[in-house]
TIKOL-200328 format. One record per residue (C-alpha): z, x, y; residue in one letter; residue number from 1. Coordinates in steps of 0.001 Angstrom, whole numbers, plus 500000, padded with zeros to 6 digits. Layout:
BEGIN
<r w="Z" u="X" v="Y" vokol="a" torba="NUM"/>
...
//
This chain:
BEGIN
<r w="287166" u="347627" v="679344" vokol="m" torba="1"/>
<r w="286246" u="347925" v="675678" vokol="q" torba="2"/>
<r w="288792" u="349746" v="673510" vokol="k" torba="3"/>
<r w="288251" u="351956" v="670492" vokol="r" torba="4"/>
<r w="290523" u="353422" v="667840" vokol="k" torba="5"/>
<r w="290143" u="357106" v="667082" vokol="l" torba="6"/>
<r w="289444" u="357050" v="663368" vokol="g" torba="7"/>
<r w="292146" u="355668" v="661079" vokol="k" torba="8"/>
<r w="294901" u="356572" v="663530" vokol="s" torba="9"/>
<r w="296659" u="353971" v="665627" vokol="n" torba="10"/>
<r w="295559" u="355775" v="668806" vokol="l" torba="11"/>
<r w="293651" u="353237" v="670889" vokol="e" torba="12"/>
<r w="291725" u="354444" v="673936" vokol="v" torba="13"/>
<r w="289187" u="353051" v="676372" vokol="s" torba="14"/>
<r w="285667" u="353340" v="674941" vokol="a" torba="15"/>
<r w="284908" u="355807" v="677727" vokol="l" torba="16"/>
<r w="287436" u="358381" v="678805" vokol="g" torba="17"/>
<r w="287454" u="360647" v="681839" vokol="l" torba="18"/>
<r w="287087" u="364411" v="681537" vokol="g" torba="19"/>
<r w="289052" u="365939" v="684412" vokol="c" torba="20"/>
<r w="288075" u="369625" v="684062" vokol="m" torba="21"/>
<r w="285503" u="369682" v="686874" vokol="g" torba="22"/>
<r w="288075" u="368463" v="689398" vokol="m" torba="23"/>
<r w="289610" u="371931" v="689545" vokol="s" torba="24"/>
<r w="287669" u="374300" v="687278" vokol="f" torba="25"/>
<r w="284238" u="375560" v="686145" vokol="s" torba="26"/>
<r w="281820" u="374104" v="688673" vokol="y" torba="27"/>
<r w="281068" u="375801" v="691953" vokol="a" torba="28"/>
<r w="283910" u="376102" v="694461" vokol="p" torba="29"/>
<r w="285133" u="374771" v="696809" vokol="p" torba="30"/>
<r w="286772" u="372292" v="694472" vokol="f" torba="31"/>
<r w="287243" u="368695" v="695579" vokol="p" torba="32"/>
<r w="290226" u="367665" v="697660" vokol="d" torba="33"/>
<r w="293280" u="367111" v="695465" vokol="k" torba="34"/>
<r w="294224" u="363823" v="697141" vokol="k" torba="35"/>
<r w="290692" u="362508" v="696596" vokol="e" torba="36"/>
<r w="290857" u="363442" v="692919" vokol="m" torba="37"/>
<r w="294243" u="361748" v="692495" vokol="i" torba="38"/>
<r w="292716" u="358647" v="694076" vokol="s" torba="39"/>
<r w="289686" u="358872" v="691748" vokol="l" torba="40"/>
<r w="291878" u="359157" v="688632" vokol="i" torba="41"/>
<r w="293966" u="356173" v="689735" vokol="r" torba="42"/>
<r w="290810" u="354179" v="690462" vokol="t" torba="43"/>
<r w="289628" u="354970" v="686920" vokol="a" torba="44"/>
<r w="292871" u="353441" v="685608" vokol="v" torba="45"/>
<r w="292276" u="350338" v="687750" vokol="e" torba="46"/>
<r w="288772" u="350080" v="686264" vokol="r" torba="47"/>
<r w="290250" u="350104" v="682754" vokol="g" torba="48"/>
<r w="289940" u="353750" v="681704" vokol="i" torba="49"/>
<r w="293010" u="354749" v="679698" vokol="t" torba="50"/>
<r w="291918" u="358101" v="678194" vokol="f" torba="51"/>
<r w="292197" u="361298" v="680272" vokol="f" torba="52"/>
<r w="291303" u="364821" v="679157" vokol="d" torba="53"/>
<r w="292611" u="368099" v="680548" vokol="t" torba="54"/>
<r w="293704" u="371556" v="679282" vokol="a" torba="55"/>
<r w="296119" u="374331" v="680100" vokol="e" torba="56"/>
<r w="293242" u="376773" v="680726" vokol="v" torba="57"/>
<r w="291539" u="374560" v="683340" vokol="y" torba="58"/>
<r w="292536" u="376322" v="686508" vokol="g" torba="59"/>
<r w="294570" u="377625" v="684728" vokol="p" torba="60"/>
<r w="297370" u="375093" v="685010" vokol="y" torba="61"/>
<r w="296131" u="373320" v="688163" vokol="t" torba="62"/>
<r w="294186" u="370642" v="686304" vokol="n" torba="63"/>
<r w="297192" u="369606" v="684223" vokol="e" torba="64"/>
<r w="299246" u="369443" v="687441" vokol="e" torba="65"/>
<r w="296601" u="367223" v="689065" vokol="l" torba="66"/>
<r w="296380" u="364884" v="686067" vokol="v" torba="67"/>
<r w="300161" u="364740" v="685773" vokol="g" torba="68"/>
<r w="300634" u="363800" v="689419" vokol="e" torba="69"/>
<r w="297836" u="361224" v="689356" vokol="a" torba="70"/>
<r w="299015" u="359470" v="686207" vokol="l" torba="71"/>
<r w="302796" u="359631" v="686664" vokol="a" torba="72"/>
<r w="302997" u="356116" v="688200" vokol="p" torba="73"/>
<r w="300973" u="354592" v="685322" vokol="v" torba="74"/>
<r w="302101" u="356858" v="682471" vokol="r" torba="75"/>
<r w="302883" u="353952" v="680142" vokol="d" torba="76"/>
<r w="299305" u="352637" v="680440" vokol="r" torba="77"/>
<r w="297346" u="355790" v="679610" vokol="v" torba="78"/>
<r w="296601" u="358335" v="676888" vokol="v" torba="79"/>
<r w="296717" u="361969" v="678003" vokol="i" torba="80"/>
<r w="294979" u="364669" v="675965" vokol="a" torba="81"/>
<r w="295481" u="368360" v="676675" vokol="t" torba="82"/>
<r w="294808" u="371621" v="674839" vokol="k" torba="83"/>
<r w="296441" u="374911" v="673862" vokol="f" torba="84"/>
<r w="295179" u="378136" v="672346" vokol="g" torba="85"/>
<r w="294067" u="380486" v="675127" vokol="f" torba="86"/>
<r w="296165" u="383462" v="676156" vokol="k" torba="87"/>
<r w="296215" u="383254" v="679937" vokol="l" torba="88"/>
<r w="296570" u="385892" v="682642" vokol="n" torba="89"/>
<r w="300278" u="386357" v="683462" vokol="p" torba="90"/>
<r w="299560" u="386008" v="687202" vokol="d" torba="91"/>
<r w="297824" u="382648" v="686683" vokol="g" torba="92"/>
<r w="294426" u="383954" v="687812" vokol="s" torba="93"/>
<r w="291285" u="382288" v="686365" vokol="p" torba="94"/>
<r w="289933" u="383318" v="682986" vokol="g" torba="95"/>
<r w="291766" u="384220" v="679813" vokol="w" torba="96"/>
<r w="292763" u="387272" v="677790" vokol="l" torba="97"/>
<r w="291786" u="385944" v="674371" vokol="g" torba="98"/>
<r w="293007" u="383362" v="671882" vokol="l" torba="99"/>
<r w="296576" u="382791" v="670772" vokol="d" torba="100"/>
<r w="297573" u="380003" v="668390" vokol="s" torba="101"/>
<r w="300626" u="381611" v="666839" vokol="r" torba="102"/>
<r w="303156" u="378860" v="666078" vokol="p" torba="103"/>
<r w="305801" u="380422" v="668323" vokol="e" torba="104"/>
<r w="303275" u="380559" v="671192" vokol="y" torba="105"/>
<r w="302246" u="376909" v="670710" vokol="i" torba="106"/>
<r w="305905" u="375845" v="670842" vokol="k" torba="107"/>
<r w="306361" u="377896" v="673994" vokol="q" torba="108"/>
<r w="303299" u="376682" v="675942" vokol="v" torba="109"/>
<r w="303779" u="372991" v="675110" vokol="v" torba="110"/>
<r w="306841" u="373041" v="677379" vokol="e" torba="111"/>
<r w="304710" u="374103" v="680347" vokol="g" torba="112"/>
<r w="302122" u="371414" v="679644" vokol="s" torba="113"/>
<r w="304810" u="368725" v="679383" vokol="l" torba="114"/>
<r w="306261" u="369805" v="682727" vokol="k" torba="115"/>
<r w="302923" u="369954" v="684527" vokol="r" torba="116"/>
<r w="301847" u="366592" v="683085" vokol="l" torba="117"/>
<r w="305181" u="365069" v="684166" vokol="r" torba="118"/>
<r w="305738" u="363529" v="680775" vokol="t" torba="119"/>
<r w="308078" u="363883" v="677827" vokol="d" torba="120"/>
<r w="305325" u="363494" v="675223" vokol="v" torba="121"/>
<r w="301660" u="364516" v="674954" vokol="i" torba="122"/>
<r w="299557" u="361780" v="673348" vokol="d" torba="123"/>
<r w="296872" u="364076" v="671892" vokol="l" torba="124"/>
<r w="297311" u="367858" v="671611" vokol="y" torba="125"/>
<r w="294170" u="369804" v="670712" vokol="y" torba="126"/>
<r w="293775" u="373371" v="669589" vokol="q" torba="127"/>
<r w="291167" u="374370" v="672192" vokol="h" torba="128"/>
<r w="289367" u="376913" v="670012" vokol="r" torba="129"/>
<r w="290127" u="378077" v="666483" vokol="v" torba="130"/>
<r w="292030" u="381380" v="666455" vokol="d" torba="131"/>
<r w="290642" u="383492" v="663579" vokol="p" torba="132"/>
<r w="293869" u="385531" v="663565" vokol="e" torba="133"/>
<r w="296111" u="382554" v="662701" vokol="v" torba="134"/>
<r w="295696" u="380431" v="659538" vokol="p" torba="135"/>
<r w="294880" u="376866" v="660573" vokol="i" torba="136"/>
<r w="297624" u="375668" v="658219" vokol="e" torba="137"/>
<r w="300160" u="377457" v="660448" vokol="d" torba="138"/>
<r w="298686" u="375826" v="663566" vokol="v" torba="139"/>
<r w="298780" u="372376" v="661964" vokol="a" torba="140"/>
<r w="302345" u="373022" v="660815" vokol="g" torba="141"/>
<r w="303433" u="373961" v="664351" vokol="a" torba="142"/>
<r w="301940" u="370774" v="665798" vokol="v" torba="143"/>
<r w="303536" u="368802" v="662968" vokol="k" torba="144"/>
<r w="306891" u="370213" v="664079" vokol="d" torba="145"/>
<r w="306156" u="369151" v="667667" vokol="l" torba="146"/>
<r w="305277" u="365647" v="666452" vokol="i" torba="147"/>
<r w="308532" u="365451" v="664501" vokol="q" torba="148"/>
<r w="310384" u="366659" v="667614" vokol="a" torba="149"/>
<r w="308826" u="363830" v="669647" vokol="g" torba="150"/>
<r w="306945" u="366157" v="672023" vokol="k" torba="151"/>
<r w="303465" u="365316" v="670712" vokol="v" torba="152"/>
<r w="302053" u="362127" v="669193" vokol="k" torba="153"/>
<r w="298691" u="363193" v="667736" vokol="h" torba="154"/>
<r w="296975" u="366420" v="666627" vokol="f" torba="155"/>
<r w="293412" u="367292" v="667571" vokol="g" torba="156"/>
<r w="290944" u="370155" v="667137" vokol="l" torba="157"/>
<r w="288158" u="371227" v="669486" vokol="s" torba="158"/>
<r w="284869" u="372809" v="668332" vokol="e" torba="159"/>
<r w="286303" u="373556" v="664885" vokol="a" torba="160"/>
<r w="284234" u="374009" v="661722" vokol="g" torba="161"/>
<r w="284303" u="371391" v="658962" vokol="v" torba="162"/>
<r w="286253" u="373470" v="656443" vokol="q" torba="163"/>
<r w="288878" u="374324" v="659062" vokol="t" torba="164"/>
<r w="289254" u="370633" v="659895" vokol="i" torba="165"/>
<r w="289750" u="369777" v="656228" vokol="r" torba="166"/>
<r w="292419" u="372448" v="655825" vokol="r" torba="167"/>
<r w="294257" u="371367" v="658962" vokol="a" torba="168"/>
<r w="294061" u="367686" v="658008" vokol="h" torba="169"/>
<r w="295752" u="368429" v="654678" vokol="a" torba="170"/>
<r w="298844" u="369726" v="656536" vokol="v" torba="171"/>
<r w="298971" u="367339" v="659505" vokol="q" torba="172"/>
<r w="296470" u="364463" v="659809" vokol="p" torba="173"/>
<r w="293948" u="365200" v="662537" vokol="v" torba="174"/>
<r w="293525" u="362188" v="664836" vokol="t" torba="175"/>
<r w="290490" u="363423" v="666771" vokol="a" torba="176"/>
<r w="287987" u="366245" v="666984" vokol="v" torba="177"/>
<r w="286440" u="367119" v="670332" vokol="q" torba="178"/>
<r w="283069" u="368837" v="670407" vokol="s" torba="179"/>
<r w="279959" u="368771" v="672516" vokol="e" torba="180"/>
<r w="277570" u="365975" v="671540" vokol="y" torba="181"/>
<r w="274720" u="364325" v="673374" vokol="s" torba="182"/>
<r w="271017" u="363680" v="673042" vokol="l" torba="183"/>
<r w="270420" u="367345" v="673836" vokol="w" torba="184"/>
<r w="273080" u="368782" v="671505" vokol="w" torba="185"/>
<r w="272983" u="366973" v="668159" vokol="r" torba="186"/>
<r w="274337" u="369556" v="665743" vokol="r" torba="187"/>
<r w="277480" u="367460" v="665002" vokol="p" torba="188"/>
<r w="275223" u="365020" v="663135" vokol="e" torba="189"/>
<r w="274499" u="367606" v="660426" vokol="e" torba="190"/>
<r w="277974" u="368091" v="658885" vokol="e" torba="191"/>
<r w="280678" u="367120" v="661336" vokol="l" torba="192"/>
<r w="280146" u="363376" v="661796" vokol="l" torba="193"/>
<r w="279801" u="362604" v="658052" vokol="p" torba="194"/>
<r w="283037" u="364518" v="657359" vokol="m" torba="195"/>
<r w="284931" u="362795" v="660183" vokol="l" torba="196"/>
<r w="283841" u="359433" v="658809" vokol="e" torba="197"/>
<r w="284986" u="360446" v="655326" vokol="e" torba="198"/>
<r w="288434" u="361539" v="656539" vokol="l" torba="199"/>
<r w="288881" u="358776" v="659119" vokol="g" torba="200"/>
<r w="289057" u="361109" v="662135" vokol="i" torba="201"/>
<r w="287949" u="360016" v="665608" vokol="g" torba="202"/>
<r w="285350" u="361920" v="667624" vokol="f" torba="203"/>
<r w="285552" u="362727" v="671334" vokol="v" torba="204"/>
<r w="282250" u="364116" v="672672" vokol="p" torba="205"/>
<r w="282516" u="366289" v="675747" vokol="y" torba="206"/>
<r w="279511" u="366991" v="677992" vokol="s" torba="207"/>
<r w="277960" u="363674" v="676866" vokol="p" torba="208"/>
<r w="275623" u="363949" v="679867" vokol="l" torba="209"/>
<r w="274557" u="367507" v="679078" vokol="g" torba="210"/>
<r w="276742" u="369032" v="681846" vokol="k" torba="211"/>
<r w="274920" u="366812" v="684330" vokol="g" torba="212"/>
<r w="271358" u="367485" v="683197" vokol="f" torba="213"/>
<r w="270871" u="364118" v="681492" vokol="l" torba="214"/>
<r w="271703" u="362246" v="684702" vokol="t" torba="215"/>
<r w="268279" u="363155" v="686077" vokol="g" torba="216"/>
<r w="269844" u="364713" v="689176" vokol="k" torba="217"/>
<r w="269113" u="368306" v="688107" vokol="i" torba="218"/>
<r w="265647" u="369766" v="687554" vokol="d" torba="219"/>
<r w="263987" u="373186" v="687411" vokol="a" torba="220"/>
<r w="264149" u="373544" v="691212" vokol="k" torba="221"/>
<r w="267843" u="372681" v="691584" vokol="t" torba="222"/>
<r w="269872" u="375594" v="692913" vokol="e" torba="223"/>
<r w="273247" u="375854" v="691204" vokol="l" torba="224"/>
<r w="276059" u="376875" v="693544" vokol="g" torba="225"/>
<r w="277557" u="380355" v="693474" vokol="k" torba="226"/>
<r w="280266" u="380387" v="690810" vokol="g" torba="227"/>
<r w="278872" u="377367" v="688951" vokol="d" torba="228"/>
<r w="279437" u="378244" v="685282" vokol="f" torba="229"/>
<r w="276192" u="376500" v="684304" vokol="r" torba="230"/>
<r w="274261" u="379386" v="685871" vokol="s" torba="231"/>
<r w="275483" u="381525" v="682938" vokol="s" torba="232"/>
<r w="274195" u="379085" v="680297" vokol="l" torba="233"/>
<r w="270808" u="379822" v="678666" vokol="p" torba="234"/>
<r w="269995" u="376100" v="678677" vokol="r" torba="235"/>
<r w="270281" u="376015" v="682465" vokol="f" torba="236"/>
<r w="267731" u="378690" v="683340" vokol="t" torba="237"/>
<r w="264948" u="377185" v="685485" vokol="p" torba="238"/>
<r w="262506" u="377703" v="682595" vokol="e" torba="239"/>
<r w="264734" u="375858" v="680114" vokol="a" torba="240"/>
<r w="265358" u="373030" v="682572" vokol="r" torba="241"/>
<r w="261612" u="372638" v="683082" vokol="k" torba="242"/>
<r w="261016" u="372629" v="679310" vokol="a" torba="243"/>
<r w="263788" u="370060" v="678712" vokol="n" torba="244"/>
<r w="262744" u="367656" v="681461" vokol="q" torba="245"/>
<r w="260948" u="365510" v="678869" vokol="g" torba="246"/>
<r w="264282" u="364288" v="677510" vokol="l" torba="247"/>
<r w="265401" u="363088" v="680947" vokol="v" torba="248"/>
<r w="262015" u="361417" v="681455" vokol="d" torba="249"/>
<r w="262544" u="359577" v="678168" vokol="l" torba="250"/>
<r w="265982" u="358350" v="679283" vokol="l" torba="251"/>
<r w="264517" u="357213" v="682606" vokol="a" torba="252"/>
<r w="261728" u="355339" v="680817" vokol="e" torba="253"/>
<r w="264174" u="353497" v="678529" vokol="i" torba="254"/>
<r w="266407" u="352926" v="681551" vokol="g" torba="255"/>
<r w="263637" u="351155" v="683459" vokol="e" torba="256"/>
<r w="263262" u="348770" v="680539" vokol="r" torba="257"/>
<r w="267000" u="348139" v="680417" vokol="k" torba="258"/>
<r w="267640" u="348190" v="684193" vokol="k" torba="259"/>
<r w="269921" u="351193" v="683704" vokol="a" torba="260"/>
<r w="270086" u="354826" v="684847" vokol="t" torba="261"/>
<r w="269283" u="357810" v="682593" vokol="p" torba="262"/>
<r w="273026" u="358610" v="682446" vokol="a" torba="263"/>
<r w="273851" u="355071" v="681324" vokol="q" torba="264"/>
<r w="271247" u="355223" v="678562" vokol="i" torba="265"/>
<r w="272580" u="358609" v="677390" vokol="a" torba="266"/>
<r w="276138" u="357227" v="677203" vokol="l" torba="267"/>
<r w="275078" u="353929" v="675625" vokol="a" torba="268"/>
<r w="273202" u="355917" v="672949" vokol="w" torba="269"/>
<r w="276368" u="357902" v="672146" vokol="l" torba="270"/>
<r w="278540" u="354783" v="672016" vokol="l" torba="271"/>
<r w="276056" u="353171" v="669634" vokol="a" torba="272"/>
<r w="276302" u="356013" v="667092" vokol="q" torba="273"/>
<r w="279767" u="355210" v="665659" vokol="k" torba="274"/>
<r w="282581" u="352803" v="666607" vokol="p" torba="275"/>
<r w="285138" u="355647" v="666493" vokol="w" torba="276"/>
<r w="283396" u="357766" v="669132" vokol="i" torba="277"/>
<r w="284934" u="357876" v="672635" vokol="a" torba="278"/>
<r w="282977" u="360116" v="675037" vokol="p" torba="279"/>
<r w="284697" u="361754" v="678018" vokol="i" torba="280"/>
<r w="282132" u="362194" v="680814" vokol="p" torba="281"/>
<r w="283567" u="364104" v="683740" vokol="g" torba="282"/>
<r w="282935" u="363380" v="687399" vokol="t" torba="283"/>
<r w="284410" u="363981" v="690825" vokol="t" torba="284"/>
<r w="282572" u="361083" v="692503" vokol="k" torba="285"/>
<r w="283499" u="357399" v="692562" vokol="l" torba="286"/>
<r w="279894" u="356171" v="692373" vokol="h" torba="287"/>
<r w="279319" u="358303" v="689270" vokol="r" torba="288"/>
<r w="282508" u="356945" v="687691" vokol="l" torba="289"/>
<r w="281250" u="353420" v="688273" vokol="e" torba="290"/>
<r w="277801" u="354333" v="686970" vokol="e" torba="291"/>
<r w="279341" u="355744" v="683779" vokol="n" torba="292"/>
<r w="281494" u="352647" v="683248" vokol="i" torba="293"/>
<r w="278313" u="350596" v="683686" vokol="g" torba="294"/>
<r w="276988" u="352177" v="680486" vokol="a" torba="295"/>
<r w="279341" u="349912" v="678531" vokol="l" torba="296"/>
<r w="277278" u="346910" v="679604" vokol="a" torba="297"/>
<r w="274030" u="348460" v="678324" vokol="v" torba="298"/>
<r w="273169" u="347092" v="674907" vokol="e" torba="299"/>
<r w="270746" u="349159" v="672886" vokol="l" torba="300"/>
<r w="269174" u="347190" v="670055" vokol="t" torba="301"/>
<r w="268217" u="348698" v="666707" vokol="a" torba="302"/>
<r w="264632" u="348822" v="668019" vokol="d" torba="303"/>
<r w="265740" u="350635" v="671186" vokol="d" torba="304"/>
<r w="267646" u="353192" v="669127" vokol="l" torba="305"/>
<r w="264629" u="353710" v="666863" vokol="r" torba="306"/>
<r w="262407" u="354224" v="669909" vokol="d" torba="307"/>
<r w="264805" u="356785" v="671368" vokol="i" torba="308"/>
<r w="265076" u="358569" v="668006" vokol="e" torba="309"/>
<r w="261320" u="358672" v="667537" vokol="s" torba="310"/>
<r w="260597" u="359951" v="671043" vokol="a" torba="311"/>
<r w="263512" u="362423" v="671101" vokol="a" torba="312"/>
<r w="262446" u="363929" v="667765" vokol="s" torba="313"/>
<r w="259189" u="365057" v="669393" vokol="k" torba="314"/>
<r w="260998" u="366919" v="672187" vokol="i" torba="315"/>
<r w="262059" u="370477" v="671375" vokol="k" torba="316"/>
<r w="265144" u="371411" v="673385" vokol="i" torba="317"/>
<r w="264927" u="374929" v="674799" vokol="e" torba="318"/>
<r w="267791" u="377337" v="675420" vokol="g" torba="319"/>
<r w="271134" u="377955" v="673713" vokol="a" torba="320"/>
<r w="274008" u="375819" v="674974" vokol="r" torba="321"/>
<r w="276333" u="378805" v="675483" vokol="y" torba="322"/>
<r w="275997" u="382583" v="675817" vokol="p" torba="323"/>
<r w="276515" u="384242" v="672433" vokol="e" torba="324"/>
<r w="280123" u="385277" v="673187" vokol="r" torba="325"/>
<r w="281185" u="381665" v="673796" vokol="l" torba="326"/>
<r w="279071" u="380201" v="670999" vokol="e" torba="327"/>
<r w="280824" u="382525" v="668543" vokol="q" torba="328"/>
<r w="284097" u="380765" v="669387" vokol="m" torba="329"/>
<r w="282780" u="377444" v="668059" vokol="t" torba="330"/>
<r w="282310" u="376110" v="664536" vokol="g" torba="331"/>
<r w="284904" u="378432" v="662964" vokol="r" torba="332"/>
//
């Protein structure tokens, strides 16, 4: 397995990580069997994946518990990333009550994450969404205290705006920023990626396969299960899926040339953008895990990348990626 360093930090991770959210949150219930998911996570470790992503809000709590149980026997071989910042329902029911990144709250909730993850230190601790009520300097200072206390190793931000990242980085160096990035969501290229390169911060793209759309397994006729969060996304209306099919067709066309699947081309394209990018595709299926790992063997030449760029530039992506309420929580 190829390794990558997240920016100028000494945090080395597998070039591809594994996003664990869908194992217990967001997609349509019933969720996969817990024992099967533990087996899948451990198989990922055997295949060389060392970078695992979860969050307190996934479940809530159940995803951290799953990841903690799965990785406990191999804890010294892996990097675990989790996130704080949502105020959760006291009874543990799904959803959240708002944002809360007050320093005292961060120092309180980290204890729960440590316990659920069965570890004494979190490798990478992200603020899940920027809390407009709490200065980012205070958030960075709280995580700095946790680093000095030996409870956290690295500080991260998720879906933060460039000025916020700069301000946070001045208080406690930011090791990685996590945001959505793929061939069908390229906004990070405008301001975010140049700034991360300037500051030496790693980038962890989530939804690198467009929440499954770029795999080619979803089209305008696909019926999303009841409770599948994608059914609430403007980009997943049947009309938008039909309009965006051209991008998947492009990936399939390049894939035929390279003897690879559309998903492998999408991941290989991301990996080719910068050496400090480590995508975290999520899956609940072993054959998809193996397909994703296969992307590392796909070599896109400069000509291939130019062809993809040229063809993709002619395809207008339809539909917002999130409903307005959720989009407003990004880029702050």
